[in-house]
Steps between C-alpha positions, in 0.01 A plus 500: 500500500642841406506803730223655291278192527555482875406871541197456278389215722579677824337838412230372267634671189295268286242742345543658165687220333657513154586162354521335837718769667388775736509847349676625820779254427517605138520867599783424749688315231459799259649733767788260547562488125492881466759528785719240323477691170608823665797336666588324171511840325762598754716212376442292821394179330589276796285709732214498249515122489487482873188734508332287235544187716264670748206453270223307656359327188608417152166630367520835316234761454386526143493870419378578151752704304401823329467478125 
């Protein structure tokens, strides 16, 4: 069980699901990815990789791209 799954169970973060994953968890993952991207832009690739390992789920949000 991942940390995210454990927190979902403990705090009942089970509503608003997208493809089997809580939207709260997906939002946290997006914030983690944004932080990793900023660090990566500063040429700190090793730190960005460590930040990305904090993600709680492998599921990604599907954000439609602008045409």
